[in-house]
C-alpha positions in Angstrom: 34.7 7.4 55.2 34.7 11.0 56.2 32.1 13.2 57.7 31.6 16.8 58.8 30.7 18.0 62.4 29.8 21.6 62.9 32.0 24.0 60.9 35.6 23.5 62.1 36.0 19.7 62.8 36.2 16.7 60.5 35.4 13.2 61.6 37.4 10.5 59.8 36.2 6.9 60.3 37.6 3.6 58.8 37.5 -0.1 59.4 40.2 -2.8 59.7 40.3 -6.5 60.2 42.7 -6.3 63.1 42.2 -4.4 66.4 45.3 -2.3 65.5 46.1 -0.7 68.8 47.9 2.2 67.1 45.4 4.0 64.8 45.6 7.7 63.9 45.0 10.3 61.2 47.8 12.5 59.8 46.8 15.7 58.1 47.9 19.1 56.8 47.6 21.6 54.0 50.2 20.2 51.7 49.8 16.7 50.2 53.3 15.5 50.9 53.5 17.1 54.3 51.1 15.9 57.0 52.6 17.2 60.3 49.5 16.9 62.6 48.5 13.6 64.1 45.2 12.8 65.9 44.8 9.4 67.6 41.7 7.4 66.9 39.1 5.8 69.1 38.9 2.1 68.3 36.0 -0.3 69.1 34.6 -3.6 67.9 31.4 -3.7 65.9 30.0 -7.2 65.8 26.2 -6.7 66.2 24.8 -7.6 62.8 28.3 -7.8 61.5 29.4 -11.4 62.3 31.2 -11.8 58.9 32.2 -8.2 58.2 35.2 -6.1 59.1 34.7 -5.6 62.8 37.2 -3.1 64.0 36.2 0.6 63.6 38.4 3.6 64.2 37.3 7.3 64.4 39.4 10.4 64.7 38.3 14.0 65.1 40.4 16.5 63.4 40.7 20.1 64.6 41.2 22.0 61.4 40.7 25.6 62.6 44.2 26.5 61.4 43.6 25.2 57.8 42.3 27.8 55.4 41.4 25.7 52.3 42.1 22.0 51.4 42.9 19.4 54.1 45.0 16.5 53.0 44.9 13.4 55.2 45.6 9.7 55.5 44.4 7.1 58.0 46.9 4.7 59.6 46.4 1.6 61.7 49.7 0.1 63.0 52.1 0.3 60.1 49.5 0.4 57.3 48.2 3.7 55.9 45.6 4.6 53.4 46.3 6.7 50.4 46.3 10.5 50.9 42.8 11.9 50.5 41.8 15.5 50.4 38.7 17.5 51.3 37.8 21.2 51.5 37.7 22.3 55.1 34.3 23.1 56.6 35.4 26.7 57.6 36.5 27.3 54.0 33.2 25.9 52.6 31.0 27.7 55.1 32.4 31.0 54.0 31.5 30.2 50.5 34.4 32.2 49.0 32.0 34.2 46.8 30.9 31.1 44.9 27.8 29.0 44.8 27.6 26.2 47.3 26.6 22.8 45.8 25.3 19.8 47.6 24.6 16.2 46.5 21.5 14.5 48.0 19.8 11.1 47.5 18.0 8.3 49.2 17.7 4.5 48.8 21.1 3.6 47.3 22.6 0.2 47.3 24.7 -2.1 45.1 23.4 -3.7 41.9 21.3 -1.0 40.1 23.0 1.6 42.3 26.5 1.1 41.0 26.1 3.6 38.1 24.9 6.2 40.6 27.9 5.5 42.9 30.3 6.0 40.0 28.7 9.4 39.2 28.8 10.4 42.9 32.5 9.6 42.9 33.1 11.7 39.9 31.2 14.6 41.3 32.9 14.4 44.7 36.3 14.6 43.3 35.7 17.7 41.2 36.0 19.9 44.2 32.7 21.6 43.2 30.6 20.3 46.0 30.4 21.1 49.7 28.8 17.9 51.2 26.5 15.0 50.3 23.5 13.7 52.1 22.1 10.1 52.1 18.4 10.2 53.0 18.2 6.7 54.4 18.2 3.1 53.1 21.9 2.5 52.9 23.5 -0.5 51.1 20.4 -2.9 51.4 21.5 -3.6 54.0 24.4 -2.8 56.3 23.9 -6.1 58.1 23.2 -8.3 55.1 25.4 -11.4 54.7 26.8 -10.9 58.2 27.8 -7.3 57.4 29.7 -8.0 54.2 27.1 -6.0 52.2 27.8 -2.9 54.3 31.5 -3.4 53.9 31.3 -3.7 50.1 28.9 -0.7 49.8 31.1 1.6 51.9 34.2 0.3 50.1 32.7 1.5 46.8 31.4 4.8 48.4 34.9 5.6 49.6 35.6 7.3 46.3 33.0 9.9 47.2 32.9 9.8 51.0 36.7 10.3 51.4 36.4 13.6 49.5 33.1 15.0 50.7 31.4 15.1 54.1 29.0 12.2 54.0 26.0 13.0 56.1 23.2 10.4 56.7 19.9 9.8 58.3 18.4 6.3 58.9 15.7 4.7 56.8 13.6 1.7 57.5 16.4 -0.6 56.3 18.7 0.7 59.1 16.2 -0.4 61.8 17.5 -4.0 62.0 19.4 -4.8 65.2 18.0 -1.7 67.0 19.9 0.5 64.5 23.3 -0.6 65.8 24.9 -1.3 62.4 24.0 2.2 61.3 25.1 3.8 64.5 28.4 2.1 64.5 29.2 2.8 60.9 28.2 6.5 60.8 29.4 9.2 63.1 26.7 11.9 63.0 26.4 14.8 65.4 23.6 14.2 67.9 22.0 15.9 70.9 23.0 14.3 74.1 20.1 12.4 75.8 20.5 14.4 79.0 20.0 17.7 77.0 16.7 16.7 75.6 14.6 17.3 78.7 15.3 21.0 79.0 16.3 22.4 75.7 15.3 25.9 76.5 18.2 26.3 78.9 20.8 25.5 76.3 23.1 27.8 74.4 23.2 27.6 70.6 26.5 25.8 70.7 25.3 23.0 73.0 22.4 21.9 71.0 24.6 19.4 69.1 27.5 17.3 70.3 29.5 14.6 68.7 28.8 10.9 69.2 31.9 10.1 71.2 31.5 6.4 72.2 30.9 3.1 70.6 27.4 1.7 70.9 28.0 -2.0 70.3 27.1 -3.2 73.8 24.7 -0.5 74.8 21.0 -0.3 74.5 20.2 2.2 71.7 16.5 2.5 72.2 16.9 6.0 73.6 19.6 7.3 71.3 18.4 10.2 69.1 19.0 9.8 65.4 18.4 13.4 64.5 20.6 16.5 64.3 21.1 19.8 62.6 24.2 21.6 61.2 24.9 24.9 59.6 26.9 25.0 56.3 27.3 28.4 54.8 23.9 29.9 54.1 22.0 26.7 54.9 20.7 25.2 58.2 20.3 21.5 57.5 17.9 19.4 59.7 18.2 15.6 59.6 14.9 14.4 61.0 14.3 10.8 62.0 11.2 9.3 60.5 11.9 5.7 61.6 11.6 6.2 65.4 7.9 6.8 64.7 7.6 3.2 63.6 10.3 1.4 65.6 10.8 3.6 68.6 7.6 5.5 69.2 8.6 6.4 72.8 10.9 9.0 71.1 8.1 10.8 69.2 7.6 13.6 71.8 11.3 14.1 72.3 11.8 14.4 68.6 9.1 16.9 68.1 10.2 19.0 71.1 13.8 19.1 69.8 12.7 20.0 66.3 10.5 22.9 67.5 13.4 24.3 69.6 15.9 23.8 66.8 13.7 25.7 64.3 13.1 28.5 66.9 16.8 29.0 67.2 17.4 28.7 63.5 14.8 31.4 62.8 16.6 33.8 65.2 19.7 33.5 62.9 18.1 33.7 59.5 19.8 37.0 58.7 23.0 35.0 58.7 21.7 31.5 57.7 18.6 32.2 55.6 17.8 28.8 54.1 16.4 25.8 56.0 16.6 22.4 54.3 15.2 19.3 56.1 15.9 15.8 55.0 14.3 12.5 56.3 13.6 9.1 54.9 9.8 8.7 54.5 7.9 11.3 52.4 4.8 13.2 53.5 3.3 13.2 50.0 3.6 10.8 47.1 1.7 9.5 44.0 3.0 5.9 43.9 0.6 3.2 42.7 1.0 1.0 45.8 -1.2 1.7 48.8 1.6 3.4 50.7 1.1 5.6 53.7 2.3 8.8 51.9 -0.6 8.8 49.5 -3.2 8.5 52.3 -5.1 11.6 53.3 -3.2 12.1 56.6 -0.2 9.8 57.0 1.6 9.5 60.3 4.8 11.3 59.1 2.7 14.3 57.8 0.8 14.5 61.1 4.0 14.6 63.1 6.2 16.9 61.0 4.3 19.0 58.5 2.9 21.7 60.8 6.2 22.0 62.6 8.0 22.6 59.3 5.4 25.0 58.2 5.5 27.0 61.4 9.3 26.9 61.3 9.5 28.2 57.7 11.4 25.2 56.3 12.1 26.0 52.6 12.9 22.6 51.2 12.2 19.0 52.4 14.0 16.1 50.7 12.9 12.5 51.2 13.3 9.0 49.8 11.7 5.7 50.6 9.6 5.6 47.4 11.8 4.3 44.5 10.7 7.1 42.2 11.3 10.8 41.7 8.6 13.4 42.4 8.7 17.1 42.8 5.9 19.0 44.4 4.5 22.5 44.3 4.3 24.3 47.7 1.6 22.5 49.7 0.3 22.3 53.2 -2.4 20.1 54.8 -3.0 18.2 51.6 -3.8 21.5 49.8 -2.0 23.1 46.9 -0.7 26.6 47.9 0.7 27.8 44.6 1.8 26.5 41.2 5.2 28.2 41.2 8.3 28.7 43.3 8.4 32.4 43.6 8.3 33.3 47.3 6.7 30.0 48.3 4.1 30.2 51.1 4.7 26.6 52.2 7.6 24.1 52.1 8.6 22.5 48.8 8.8 18.7 49.0 11.1 16.5 46.8 11.2 12.7 46.8 14.5 11.5 45.3 14.4 7.8 45.9 15.1 6.4 42.4 18.8 6.3 43.0 19.4 2.5 42.7 18.1 0.3 45.4 18.6 -3.5 45.6 14.9 -4.4 46.1 14.6 -5.3 42.5 13.0 -7.8 40.1 15.4 -8.6 37.3 17.5 -5.6 38.4 14.7 -3.1 38.1 14.0 -1.2 41.2 11.1 1.3 40.9 7.8 2.2 42.5 5.4 2.9 39.6 3.4 6.2 39.7 0.1 5.3 38.0 -2.4 7.4 40.0 -4.0 10.4 38.5 -2.0 13.5 39.3 -2.8 15.3 42.5 -2.9 19.1 42.3 0.3 19.4 44.3 2.3 17.0 42.1 4.4 19.0 39.7 6.8 16.5 38.1 7.2 12.7 38.5 9.3 10.0 37.1 9.5 6.3 37.8 10.5 4.5 34.5 13.2 1.9 34.8 16.6 3.2 33.8 16.1 6.7 35.0 18.1 6.4 38.2 19.7 9.6 39.5 20.5 11.9 42.4 19.6 15.4 43.6 21.8 18.5 43.3 21.2 21.6 45.4 22.9 24.9 44.4 22.7 27.7 46.9 23.2 30.8 44.7 22.7 33.4 47.4 20.3 34.3 50.3 17.3 34.4 48.0 17.9 32.0 45.2 18.3 28.2 45.4 18.4 25.7 42.5 17.2 22.1 42.7 18.2 19.6 40.0 17.6 15.9 39.5 20.5 14.4 37.6 20.4 11.1 35.8 23.2 8.6 36.5 23.9 8.2 32.8 27.5 8.8 31.5 26.7 12.4 30.5 24.8 13.1 33.8 21.9 14.8 32.0 19.7 17.1 34.2 16.3 15.5 34.2 14.5 18.2 36.2 15.3 21.7 37.4 13.6 24.4 39.4 14.7 27.7 40.9 13.3 28.6 44.3 13.2 32.3 45.0 12.5 33.2 48.6 12.8 36.9 49.6 10.8 36.5 52.9 12.5 33.7 54.9 10.6 32.8 58.0 7.4 31.1 59.3 4.8 30.6 56.7 2.2 31.4 59.3 3.3 35.0 58.9 2.9 35.2 55.1 -0.3 36.5 53.6 
């Protein structure tokens, strides 16, 4: 399981049944020659994981000297993994004159999600993609069956996560046990709690730091589950929707951090023009059930929409609803325009029909039966149409969104091109 932190580090994390007091990662630029060793931090993960593999290991690789592909293997005592490879973040961030492509999806588990996992594995190993993002609800659930469900899910995801940075944000299914199974299994960059009170005094580089210590025996009620990273032409923001329901004392901290992060990102838009945010619960939806996102003013929309509008967020990707829906640019429950040429408000996408495990007879979907709202551009919920999102950043002004079905031929179900020649706050657009 491998993730990306900032632009010149890689975090490699794996699990073993033994404590294994000698765990490390060996890596280099040639598959058969891995001269550099980094020792791993080892800790026990037993909260919500009584029957699962409990010993976790994490190593941080300094790959500033690597120019392209990084080959690596993880070792615990005398046992080593196969040799995996991944493109280095510095190499990917430069873009090398090519499009940058990202995979993004929410609500993925076993069962009906197995076909999607297989397609993600295929895509990750082509070398065509830069990173993949999981927008909450992971495995259904990480703690199920004493943690064995999380083990099996991540074992299957290894074929994708070992080759692509696997970035996550929690969903409501990660809230069990005070988010500890999620926090232990995923090493995301996070702001340090002591930084959150006075963000305006921080330098750009200190907004984000790595999660350095295990959380098994610590209270997690004040741990932030949001972060941002720059990859090439994109500033990605992982925003935490679940604290608004399960940890409401963090609402003000989250909003404060988000405004400051967007302020800093907008100062750098000449270099990093696109801003893409991803969080679990959607602000808009058309599902038949009486869910919050189809209310006039849901909590998540109250908390985030104006901040994203003021910050000029170009694209917002969400999950939670087990359906696919694309929206026209909208703000404050009002359609702004019926196209994607220089949008004057964020574009929302819900990509939650990936393959969950909350299914009746193996069918996991939230029907969309309501009459179409003005801001709903495309929607799909029929059983058998599971898939995932694909983002292609062509250049500073053109971005392509596609929803790809998990069928063998990976047919593109939906596609739009967003053209934005005036990146910045939508307040400043006429």
